[in-house]
Steps between C-alpha positions, in 0.01 A plus 500: 500500500484247217121486498301573187220754517170420325456661158191716464389593152360846513253659260672697223223756455232674703296302753140600429314292757551302819264252668517295819359147511200436729724344769768775487776249416569615145521815295441529124648779291400604148745686279540656159802271446254228387505304824280429798693367797391329819718554808501312829491747787661281762713210384811366334380542140409869459383473135263211453369543147552719193237524225640644177279683248741626234411845372221541755494758774323358807297780661292325766508185709259328742512175695193280500364489857461119506692339211877520460474719192587847384318729260707751302389791282708627210544808278348327198170448687563134581425342836684178566443263791796280604511199732793584727578140603528361149584835329243421232267742328143429616314766301551790266241772444522767228189715556675833565612751241748673729723439802372289788596718797318322782366155588281383790326176596148525634179311571666211685790499255270388216555823305809689395445867430737697276 
């Protein structure tokens, strides 16, 4: 037909976690390939953002209920919070000694539990 299909970069290893944004317009996936990806559920640009963490297996992911940010937990015990719009790292926490398998926002989104 002469039309080009959009290219989707897929994860190259296991997807360990999936989270939907508070408005159900996006989906975030965390993988052992060292990436966390944000996907648009209904639109022309299926993959919006890719956060690369070389050598890090992303095990958990959670959208902030009010801010446009994403918290990610990793095998090395690190929790990183990314601003999705600017793709910048907002915070990095290294309190855990093992894998961060789950994340949840609570108390009016003022606390992130891991």
